Structure formats: C-alpha cells, structure tokens
C-alpha positions as CSV (number, residue, x, y, z in Angstrom):
1,M,32.9,-48.4,21.2
2,V,33.2,-45.7,24.7
3,P,37.1,-44.5,23.4
4,L,35.1,-43.2,20.2
5,L,32.3,-42.0,22.2
6,F,34.5,-40.2,24.4
7,S,36.3,-38.6,21.7
8,G,33.0,-37.2,20.0
9,L,31.5,-35.7,23.3
10,A,35.3,-34.4,23.9
11,L,34.9,-32.9,20.3
12,A,31.6,-31.4,21.2
13,A,33.3,-30.0,24.3
14,A,35.8,-28.1,22.6
15,G,33.2,-27.3,19.7
16,S,31.0,-25.6,22.7
17,V,34.0,-23.1,23.0
18,D,34.7,-22.5,19.3
19,A,32.0,-22.3,17.1
20,S,33.3,-24.6,13.8
21,P,31.4,-26.4,11.8
22,A,34.7,-28.3,11.5
23,L,34.6,-29.3,14.9
24,W,30.8,-29.5,15.0
25,A,31.0,-32.3,12.1
26,G,34.0,-33.9,13.4
27,A,32.3,-34.4,17.0
28,L,29.3,-36.0,14.7
29,A,31.1,-38.2,12.6
30,V,33.0,-39.7,15.5
31,L,29.8,-40.1,17.4
32,W,28.0,-41.8,14.4
33,A,31.2,-44.3,14.1
34,G,31.3,-45.3,17.8
35,S,27.0,-45.4,17.5
36,R,27.8,-48.6,15.0
37,C,29.7,-50.3,17.8
38,L,26.4,-50.6,19.7
39,P,24.1,-53.6,18.8
40,A,20.8,-52.6,17.7
41,S,17.2,-52.9,19.7
42,V,15.6,-55.4,18.1
43,Q,12.4,-54.9,20.6
44,P,10.2,-51.6,19.9
45,A,11.0,-49.1,22.5
46,G,10.1,-45.3,23.0
47,S,7.3,-43.1,23.4
48,P,6.4,-41.3,20.1
49,L,5.5,-38.2,22.1
50,I,8.9,-37.8,23.2
51,A,10.5,-38.6,20.1
52,G,8.2,-36.3,18.4
53,S,9.4,-33.2,20.5
54,V,12.8,-34.3,19.7
55,L,12.5,-34.2,15.7
56,G,10.0,-31.0,15.9
57,F,12.3,-29.0,17.9
58,G,15.2,-29.8,15.6
59,I,13.7,-29.4,12.5
60,W,11.7,-26.2,13.6
61,M,14.8,-25.1,14.5
62,V,16.5,-25.8,10.9
63,L,13.5,-24.6,9.1
64,T,13.0,-21.3,10.8
65,N,16.6,-20.6,10.8
66,L,16.7,-21.1,6.8
67,W,13.3,-19.3,5.5
68,A,12.3,-17.1,8.8
69,N,15.5,-16.0,10.0
70,P,17.1,-12.3,9.0
71,S,20.3,-13.2,10.3
72,Y,21.1,-16.8,9.6
73,T,23.5,-18.9,11.3
74,A,25.3,-22.1,10.7
75,A,25.0,-23.1,14.4
76,A,20.9,-23.5,13.9
77,P,21.6,-27.2,11.9
78,Y,24.3,-28.2,14.2
79,H,22.5,-27.9,17.2
80,A,19.6,-29.6,16.2
81,A,22.4,-32.6,14.6
82,F,23.7,-32.9,18.1
83,L,20.1,-32.9,20.4
84,L,19.5,-35.5,17.6
85,C,22.4,-37.5,17.8
86,G,22.2,-37.8,20.9
87,F,18.8,-39.1,21.1
88,L,20.0,-41.7,18.6
89,I,22.4,-43.1,20.4
90,G,20.5,-43.2,23.5
91,R,17.6,-44.8,21.8
92,R,20.1,-47.6,19.8
93,A,21.9,-48.5,23.2
94,G,18.9,-48.9,25.8
95,A,19.6,-50.2,29.2
96,E,22.1,-53.1,28.0
97,A,24.5,-50.7,26.7
98,A,23.4,-47.6,29.4
99,P,26.5,-48.8,31.7
100,L,29.4,-48.1,28.4
101,L,27.5,-44.5,27.4
102,F,27.4,-43.9,31.5
103,K,31.8,-44.8,31.4
104,A,32.3,-42.2,28.1
105,A,29.9,-39.3,29.8
106,L,31.8,-40.3,33.4
107,A,35.2,-40.3,32.1
108,L,34.2,-36.8,30.3
109,A,33.0,-35.6,33.4
110,L,36.2,-36.6,35.1
111,G,38.7,-34.7,33.4
112,L,36.7,-31.6,33.1
113,A,37.0,-32.1,37.3
114,A,40.2,-32.3,37.4
115,W,41.5,-29.7,34.7
116,T,38.7,-27.1,37.1
117,L,40.1,-28.1,40.5
118,W,43.7,-27.5,38.8
119,Q,42.6,-24.3,37.9
120,R,40.8,-23.5,41.1
121,I,43.2,-24.5,43.3
122,G,46.8,-24.8,41.1
123,Q,46.3,-21.1,39.3
124,G,44.3,-19.5,42.2
125,A,41.1,-18.8,39.4
126,E,38.6,-16.9,41.4
127,R,35.9,-19.5,39.0
128,A,36.8,-22.4,37.2
129,Q,35.9,-22.7,34.1
130,A,38.3,-25.9,32.3
131,L,38.0,-25.4,28.7
132,F,34.7,-23.8,28.4
133,E,34.1,-20.0,28.3
134,T,31.7,-19.7,31.2
135,P,31.8,-21.4,34.3
136,A,27.8,-21.9,33.9
137,T,28.5,-24.0,30.7
138,L,30.9,-26.0,32.8
139,G,28.7,-26.4,35.4
140,A,25.6,-27.3,33.4
141,T,27.8,-30.1,31.5
142,I,29.0,-31.9,35.0
143,N,25.4,-31.8,36.5
144,L,24.3,-34.0,33.6
145,I,26.8,-36.5,34.6
146,L,26.8,-35.9,38.7
147,L,23.5,-36.1,39.5
148,P,22.9,-39.5,37.5
149,A,26.2,-40.7,39.1
150,L,25.0,-39.5,42.8
151,A,21.7,-41.8,42.1
152,V,23.7,-44.7,40.5
153,F,25.7,-44.8,44.2
154,V,22.7,-43.9,46.3
155,W,20.4,-46.5,45.3
156,G,22.8,-48.6,43.0
157,K,26.5,-49.8,43.5
158,R,28.3,-48.1,46.1
159,R,31.6,-48.7,44.9
160,V,34.3,-47.0,46.0
161,A,35.5,-45.6,42.9
162,L,32.4,-44.1,42.1
163,A,32.4,-42.4,45.5
164,I,35.3,-40.5,44.8
165,G,34.4,-39.6,41.4
166,V,31.0,-38.1,42.7
167,C,33.4,-36.5,45.4
168,L,35.5,-34.8,42.9
169,L,32.5,-33.5,40.4
170,V,30.8,-31.8,43.4
171,A,34.0,-30.0,44.5
172,A,34.3,-29.2,40.6
173,L,30.5,-28.1,40.7
174,V,31.3,-25.9,43.4
175,A,34.8,-24.4,41.9
176,T,32.7,-23.5,39.2
177,G,31.0,-20.5,41.7
178,S,27.7,-20.9,39.2
179,R,24.7,-20.1,41.2
180,G,22.2,-21.3,38.1
181,A,24.1,-25.0,38.1
182,W,24.1,-25.0,42.7
183,L,20.4,-24.3,42.0
184,A,19.8,-26.8,39.1
185,A,21.6,-29.5,41.3
186,A,19.8,-29.0,44.1
187,A,16.3,-28.9,42.5
188,A,17.3,-31.9,40.4
189,S,18.2,-33.7,43.9
190,A,15.0,-33.3,44.7
191,V,13.2,-34.6,41.7
192,A,15.4,-37.6,41.7
193,V,14.4,-38.5,45.6
194,L,11.0,-38.3,44.5
195,V,11.1,-40.3,41.7
196,A,13.0,-42.5,43.5
197,G,10.3,-42.9,46.1
198,H,7.6,-43.0,43.4
199,A,9.9,-46.3,41.7
200,G,10.1,-47.9,45.1
201,F,13.9,-47.0,46.2
202,R,14.5,-45.9,49.7
203,A,17.4,-44.2,50.9
204,P,19.4,-44.8,54.3
205,L,18.7,-41.1,56.3
206,A,22.1,-40.7,56.7
207,W,22.1,-40.3,53.2
208,L,19.5,-37.8,52.3
209,A,20.5,-35.6,55.3
210,T,24.2,-35.5,53.4
211,A,22.2,-34.8,50.1
212,A,19.4,-32.2,51.4
213,A,23.1,-30.1,53.6
214,I,25.2,-30.1,50.3
215,S,22.4,-28.9,48.5
216,G,21.0,-26.3,51.3
217,G,24.4,-24.7,51.4
218,L,24.5,-24.5,47.2
219,V,20.9,-22.5,47.3
220,V,22.3,-20.4,50.3
221,G,25.7,-19.4,48.4
222,A,23.9,-19.0,45.0
223,L,21.7,-16.7,47.0
224,L,24.1,-14.8,48.6
225,L,26.6,-14.5,45.7
226,N,27.0,-11.8,43.2
227,V,23.4,-9.8,43.6
228,G,24.9,-7.6,40.8
229,S,24.6,-10.2,38.2
230,S,21.2,-11.4,38.6
231,T,20.2,-7.9,38.1
232,A,21.9,-7.8,34.7
233,R,20.2,-10.6,33.8
234,L,16.3,-8.9,34.9
235,D,17.6,-6.1,32.2
236,L,18.2,-9.4,29.6
237,Y,14.6,-10.4,30.2
238,G,13.1,-7.4,29.9
239,L,15.1,-6.7,26.5
240,A,13.4,-9.7,25.5
241,L,10.2,-9.6,26.6
242,R,9.7,-5.8,24.9
243,A,11.1,-7.8,21.6
244,I,8.6,-10.4,21.4
245,A,5.8,-9.0,19.1
246,P,2.6,-10.9,17.6
247,A,4.6,-10.6,14.0
248,T,7.2,-12.8,15.5
249,L,5.3,-15.9,18.0
250,A,4.4,-18.3,14.8
251,T,8.4,-18.4,13.9
252,G,10.1,-16.5,15.7
253,S,13.0,-13.4,15.1
254,G,15.7,-16.3,14.5
255,Y,17.8,-18.3,16.0
256,L,20.8,-16.7,18.2
257,S,19.3,-13.4,16.8
258,F,19.6,-12.1,20.6
259,Y,22.8,-10.7,20.0
260,Y,21.7,-8.3,17.5
261,L,18.9,-7.1,19.8
262,L,21.4,-6.5,22.7
263,E,23.6,-4.4,20.7
264,S,21.4,-2.2,19.5
265,A,19.9,-1.9,22.8
266,R,23.5,-0.9,24.5
267,G,23.5,2.7,26.0
268,S,19.9,2.6,26.7
269,G,20.1,1.4,30.4
270,I,20.8,-2.0,29.5
271,E,23.4,-3.2,32.8
272,Y,24.9,-5.9,30.9
273,G,28.4,-4.8,30.5
274,D,29.7,-2.8,28.0
275,A,32.6,-4.9,27.5
276,L,30.7,-8.1,27.7
277,T,29.1,-10.1,24.3
278,T,26.2,-12.4,24.9
279,Y,23.9,-14.2,22.5
280,F,22.6,-15.3,25.4
281,V,18.9,-14.2,27.4
282,H,20.1,-16.2,30.1
283,N,17.0,-18.1,30.0
284,D,16.5,-20.5,27.4
285,Y,12.9,-21.0,27.3
286,L,12.3,-16.5,27.3
287,Q,15.1,-17.1,24.6
288,T,13.4,-19.9,22.7
289,L,10.1,-18.1,22.4
290,L,11.6,-14.8,21.0
291,E,13.8,-17.1,18.4
292,L,11.7,-19.9,17.6
293,G,8.3,-18.4,18.2
294,I,5.4,-20.5,19.9
295,P,6.0,-24.0,18.2
296,G,10.1,-23.9,19.5
297,L,8.8,-23.2,23.0
298,A,6.2,-26.0,22.9
299,C,8.7,-27.9,21.8
300,L,11.4,-27.0,24.4
301,I,9.0,-27.5,27.0
302,A,8.0,-30.9,26.0
303,L,11.5,-32.2,26.1
304,A,11.9,-30.7,29.5
305,V,8.5,-32.6,30.5
306,L,7.7,-35.8,28.9
307,P,11.1,-37.1,29.9
308,Q,10.3,-36.7,33.3
309,A,6.6,-38.0,32.8
310,Q,8.3,-41.4,31.5
311,A,10.8,-41.5,34.5
312,W,7.8,-41.6,36.4
313,R,6.4,-44.6,35.0
314,A,9.6,-46.5,35.8
315,S,7.6,-48.3,39.1
316,M,6.6,-50.7,36.2
317,L,9.6,-51.4,35.5
318,T,12.5,-54.3,36.3
319,P,14.7,-52.9,39.0
320,D,18.1,-52.5,37.1
321,R,15.7,-50.5,34.6
322,R,14.2,-48.1,37.3
323,L,17.5,-47.1,38.8
324,T,18.5,-46.4,35.2
325,A,15.1,-44.2,35.0
326,V,15.6,-42.8,38.6
327,A,19.3,-41.5,37.3
328,L,18.3,-40.1,34.1
329,S,15.6,-37.8,36.3
330,G,18.1,-36.4,37.8
331,G,20.3,-35.2,35.2
332,L,17.6,-34.0,32.7
333,A,15.7,-32.2,35.5
334,S,19.1,-30.5,36.3
335,M,19.8,-28.9,32.5
336,A,15.7,-28.2,32.7
337,V,16.0,-26.3,35.6
338,H,19.3,-24.4,35.1
339,A,17.7,-23.4,31.6
340,L,15.6,-20.8,33.5
341,V,18.4,-18.9,34.5
342,D,21.5,-19.8,31.9
343,F,21.8,-21.5,28.3
344,P,22.8,-24.7,28.1
345,F,19.9,-25.5,25.2
346,Y,22.2,-23.6,23.2
347,V,25.8,-25.3,23.9
348,P,26.6,-28.5,21.9
349,V,28.2,-30.7,24.4
350,C,24.9,-30.2,26.7
351,L,22.8,-30.6,24.1
352,L,24.3,-34.0,23.1
353,L,24.2,-35.3,26.4
354,Y,20.7,-33.9,27.2
355,G,19.6,-35.8,23.9
356,G,21.4,-39.0,24.8
357,A,19.8,-39.2,28.3
358,V,16.2,-38.6,26.6
359,G,16.9,-41.3,24.3
360,L,18.3,-43.5,26.7
361,L,15.3,-42.9,29.0
362,D,12.7,-43.3,26.1
363,S,14.1,-46.5,25.4
364,L,13.4,-48.2,28.7
365,Q,9.6,-48.0,28.0
366,P,8.1,-50.7,25.5
367,A,6.3,-49.2,23.0
368,A,3.0,-49.3,22.6
369,S,3.2,-50.6,19.3
370,D,5.6,-51.0,15.8
371,M,6.2,-47.7,13.9
372,R,8.0,-47.8,10.9
373,V,8.9,-44.9,8.9
374,P,9.2,-45.5,5.2
375,R,12.5,-46.2,4.3
376,V,12.4,-43.3,1.4
377,L,11.4,-40.5,3.9
378,V,14.3,-41.6,6.1
379,T,16.7,-41.6,3.1
380,A,15.1,-38.1,1.6
381,S,15.9,-36.9,5.5
382,M,18.9,-37.7,5.5
383,A,19.9,-36.6,2.5
384,L,18.2,-33.0,3.2
385,G,20.2,-32.8,6.8
386,M,23.6,-34.3,5.1
387,W,23.5,-31.1,2.7
388,V,22.3,-28.9,5.2
389,L,25.2,-29.8,7.2
390,L,28.2,-29.8,4.5
391,A,27.3,-26.3,3.2
392,P,28.9,-24.6,6.5
393,L,31.6,-27.2,6.6
394,A,32.8,-26.9,2.8
395,A,32.5,-22.6,3.0
396,Q,34.8,-22.8,5.9
397,A,37.1,-24.9,4.4
398,A,37.0,-22.6,1.5
399,A,37.4,-19.8,3.1
400,G,40.1,-21.4,5.5
401,Y,42.1,-22.8,2.6
402,A,41.5,-18.4,0.8
403,D,43.2,-17.1,4.1
404,R,46.4,-19.4,3.7
405,Q,46.9,-18.1,0.2
406,W,46.5,-14.9,0.8
407,R,49.0,-15.3,3.9
408,L,51.1,-16.7,1.2
409,A,51.0,-13.6,-1.1
410,R,49.1,-15.8,-4.1
411,G,46.1,-13.5,-4.6
412,E,44.8,-15.6,-7.5
413,N,44.4,-18.6,-5.6
414,A,42.7,-16.9,-2.4
415,A,40.3,-14.6,-4.8
416,Y,39.0,-17.7,-6.1
417,W,38.5,-19.5,-3.1
418,F,37.2,-16.8,-1.0
419,E,34.3,-16.5,-4.1
420,V,33.8,-19.7,-3.5
421,A,33.4,-19.6,-0.1
422,R,30.1,-16.6,0.0
423,R,29.0,-18.9,-2.8
424,I,28.3,-22.2,-1.2
425,E,27.0,-20.1,1.8
426,S,25.4,-17.2,0.2
427,R,23.0,-16.3,3.7
428,D,26.2,-16.6,6.0
429,W,27.4,-12.7,5.8
430,R,30.9,-13.8,6.9
431,Y,31.9,-15.1,3.6
432,H,31.0,-11.9,1.9
433,W,33.1,-9.9,5.0
434,Y,36.2,-12.1,4.0
435,A,35.9,-11.7,0.8
436,G,35.2,-7.9,1.2
437,Q,38.3,-7.6,3.4
438,F,40.5,-9.2,0.8
439,W,39.5,-7.0,-2.0
440,Q,39.3,-4.0,-0.1
441,A,43.3,-5.0,0.9
442,Q,43.8,-5.3,-3.1
443,A,42.6,-2.1,-3.7
444,E,44.5,-0.6,-1.4
445,A,47.8,-2.8,-2.2
446,N,47.5,-2.2,-6.1
447,R,44.9,1.2,-6.7
448,R,43.2,-1.3,-8.8
449,P,39.6,0.1,-9.5
450,E,38.2,-3.6,-10.1
451,A,39.5,-4.6,-6.3
452,A,37.3,-1.4,-5.0
453,R,34.7,-2.3,-7.2
454,L,34.4,-6.6,-5.9
455,A,35.1,-5.1,-2.5
456,D,31.9,-2.8,-2.4
457,A,29.9,-5.7,-4.3
458,A,30.9,-8.6,-1.7
459,F,29.9,-6.1,1.6
460,A,26.9,-4.9,-0.2
461,E,25.7,-8.5,-0.8
462,G,27.3,-9.3,3.0
463,F,24.7,-6.6,4.3
464,A,22.2,-7.6,2.0
465,A,22.2,-11.2,3.9
466,N,22.4,-10.6,7.2
467,P,21.1,-6.7,7.7
468,R,21.2,-6.9,11.8
469,E,25.0,-7.5,11.6
470,V,26.9,-4.2,11.1
471,R,30.3,-5.4,10.1
472,N,29.7,-5.8,6.2
473,L,27.8,-2.2,6.9
474,L,31.1,-0.6,8.0
475,G,33.5,-2.5,5.4
476,R,31.2,-0.7,2.7
477,I,31.5,2.6,4.2
478,S,35.0,2.4,4.6
479,T,35.5,1.8,1.0
480,H,33.5,4.2,0.0
481,V,35.9,6.5,2.3
482,R,39.2,5.1,1.7
483,L,38.8,4.1,-1.4
484,R,36.6,7.0,-3.3
485,S,38.7,7.6,-6.0
486,L,38.6,4.1,-7.7
487,L,34.9,3.6,-7.9
488,A,33.2,4.3,-11.0
489,T,30.1,5.8,-8.8
490,P,31.2,6.4,-5.3
491,V,28.1,7.4,-3.1
492,D,26.9,10.7,-2.4
493,P,27.5,12.3,0.9
494,A,23.9,12.1,2.1
495,T,23.9,8.3,1.6
496,L,27.2,8.0,3.3
497,R,26.1,9.8,6.4
498,A,22.6,7.5,6.0
499,W,24.9,4.3,6.1
500,V,26.2,5.9,9.4
501,D,23.3,6.0,11.1
502,R,22.3,3.0,10.1
503,A,25.4,1.3,11.8
504,L,24.6,3.7,15.1
505,A,21.2,2.1,15.2
506,L,22.5,-1.5,15.0
507,A,25.7,-1.1,17.5
508,P,25.8,2.2,18.9
509,Q,28.4,1.5,21.2
510,D,30.8,-0.3,19.1
511,P,34.5,1.1,19.0
512,L,34.5,0.4,15.2
513,V,31.0,2.2,14.3
514,Q,32.2,5.3,16.4
515,A,35.2,5.4,14.7
516,E,33.7,5.2,11.1
517,R,31.1,7.9,12.3
518,D,34.1,10.1,13.2
519,R,36.0,9.3,10.3
520,V,33.0,10.0,8.1
521,L,32.0,13.5,9.9
522,Q,35.5,14.9,9.4
523,G,35.3,13.8,5.4
524,L,32.1,15.7,5.0
525,Q,33.4,19.0,7.4
526,K,36.1,18.9,4.5
C-alpha cells in the first residue's frame, strides 16, 4: 500500500507542474488502488459538517465550472477530485493506518527535500523549488508534512531517524526562500502548541525555546526578504477586489478566471511583471470569492476552520489519537495560513495532502449517528464523476494522437482525431485551437479553400467557447489576413479592425496580439 500511495503522491506532484489530465487521472487511479489495500473502518466516524464542507466545495467547483464559467477549465473537476480523494483515503485509513499514510507522505517530502538541498548547494540556485514551478508550492508541500513530523517528534516518538528527517525538512523549507511558507510554518507551530496544550501534552522548555527561535527567525526573514514582491501582490489583491461585483457573488466569475482578468489589465498600473504569468491572486480566500462566489468562499473557510475545531476536541480521545490530532492540526494550519499570501488550494498535491489530513482527523472522532447514503445516490454520483473526469482525458489522448499523426505527415488521420478531440471537449478552447492550427497549415501548404474554411470555423468555435482567451481570436484574424483569397466570404476591413481591438482589450501586452495588430494595420493602409 505504501509504495502505491507514494507513487500516487509523486504523480500528483508532477501533475502540479504539468497541467495534464493524463497525469491527474494516473495519480487518482494509483491512489485508488493503494486505498483498496486499506481495511475499511467498521465504526462510523466523523462530522457531517466537515464531510459536507469537502463535498460542498468540490461539487460547487465542478458545477460552476460546467454551467457558470465562461472560460471552462479541465482543472476544476480534477482539483475537486484530488481534495475528495485525499479525504476519502484519510477517512478510510483512520487512526490504525495513520502511520502508513505518514510514511508515504514523509517519503515524498524527504525526496523533495533532498532535491531542494541539491539545487541550493550543488547547483547554487538562489531559491530552490525541486520539481515545482515556484518555491512557494514546494514550501506549502513541505509544511504539510514537516509540521506533523515535528509534532510527532516533540510529543511522541523521539527517534534519531525522525529527528534527521525533521532537520532535512526544515533545511529544505529555508532553502525555498518562500516568505509565505515561512510565515505559515511559524503560525502553524503556534497553533500546534496551543492544541497540544489543550490536549494535555507538555513539551520541555528547551524544545519550545528552540521552536520559538526557529519560528522567530523565519518570521524576521520573511519580513525582510524582497519587499517589492509584496507590493506587487497588493496590486493583484486590488485588481481582484475591483472585479468582484454583485452579479458574481452568487456563482463567481469562473474557476481560474483571474488569469484572464490580469492579462486584460496589463499596462494599467499593475506592477506584477509583464514577463510573469500567473493564474493566482496569491490569496486563495479572495480568489475563491472572485471565482466561486460566496458559496465557494463559505466552503473554503469551513475547510480551514472546522478541522481545527475538531482537533481542539481531541482531549476526549485516547493518547495516540490525541497526538495524531495535534500533528494534523499543525499541518492543516500551515496551509490555511499560507493560503492568505499564496495559492496552495490550487495545487493538486497540496489539495490531496490537505484532504487526506482532514479525512484522517475526521476519522478520529466517533460519529453521533450512523448515517448511510443510499447506494443508488452513490452509484449515480460516481458515474457522473467518472464522466466529468474522463472527458478531458479522452480529449487529451485524441489530440495527442492527432499531433503525432500530423508530424508523421498522415493528414487524414490527424484531421479526424483533431475533430474528435474538439467534439469530446467542445467547451475547452484548446482543442478548437489545435484543430484550427492544423487546418490553417493545410490551407497554407496546399492552397485549399476547404481547409481555410475549416480553420476559420474551428477558431470561431474556439472563441465562442471561451471569449476570454485571445488565441482563437488571433487565429481567426490570421486566417482572414493570410488566407483571404481562399475564403468564400472574408470579413470586411471594419470587422477585421474590430477583432483586433477586441484582441487588444483581452491581452494588450501580448506580443502576438501587437504583431497581429501591426499586420492588420499595414494591410488596411494598402
């Protein structure tokens, strides 16, 4: 079971860098296989409020993405699935199998720590990030495992191997240079001490003094390091706040829609570098309010607060379960605090670990009553979930196969599978864009009017699917400029100019948009 869970965590970590449905689906499949090796708990446990917050957040994320998001993204159902998968594994494991889950997570963290220290020392990197795109993501992942490991060492098993592991994780956390992760670790340490004290654990004064010194150093370092980055984040916060309108408070503007908001605001005083691309406000609570509305924010706040309330009641449990609750409380607090200044709730591996910790913590408390969900409802929910998850995977597979056929000069096969991909995921702008590029290349190479028509149609459908994404609009402009003689009814110059103005409104600083604008203006002057 431990190798399977470790492999699932590793795939989830890789999927946190490469936004690939294949990696996400592979991680979930391996995790499911590992969870089947866990004996199911026969005693009902948990709080319906905590389970409801997890399910509510995931379901709301999926439903709004399907029916209320003008810029549909395949990431939404998979992010929800990682949170729910972790929760179900934690609930199934319970206190008895908690050490096995901890071993799998610790193995991942130590591997990341070794990678981090090698980057920092061996390669001389200023800030290490292991396999992740940002040091903040690495810091959030390490904190989710470091805080529980530290609690187990201080109030439980003081083994040499565990002490070495904790030291490696602390060193890796420092090497990330992530101020948000440092502040989160310091705040979570304080939370763990408070929960431990309430649960009846007492730590030696020397341990507390050492922890306070390390936490204080992290806080001071975070406050002194790179003040300019903090100013840029304030700009992101202000942009998100200005975009929240009464019309979006119910369902939000759409999951991961902040990217489009930022791109359209480039050049209007936003100091977040022109060369930097981000999908995140760097405050998950504010971004959730923007993208998922008040219901989504309420579920996220519940996910942050209710587990801590559950841990606070750990004094009624047995000593082993109390220690587990204290350890999980620290890890959960680290991510809840880190979410104030970064984006851990948008990272698959962090969602998985957080969901697992919430589920494990929830399994420690006996349920007030044995509430069984009707089997037909469970079956229907699983079928709907599989459909939502498998459609992006099938579309990616079809598009990938089409691309390989195109590279092998098998045009008919490529055309067929590009069209299959965009019909499977008709709301995903990418597959229309892939097909449009293919047909545009065919039209340019063979001067075929039918290929030019199909390119124009694909780009048009892609822009209709996601009117916030500029690339399909650029493809259509390019088609009507470069393949104008092949189109039966090319648009008039006024329409072409209107399309360019629309592209500039969507992404004013995009070099491709500016180049297309110049090309169109030159053509109009002729």
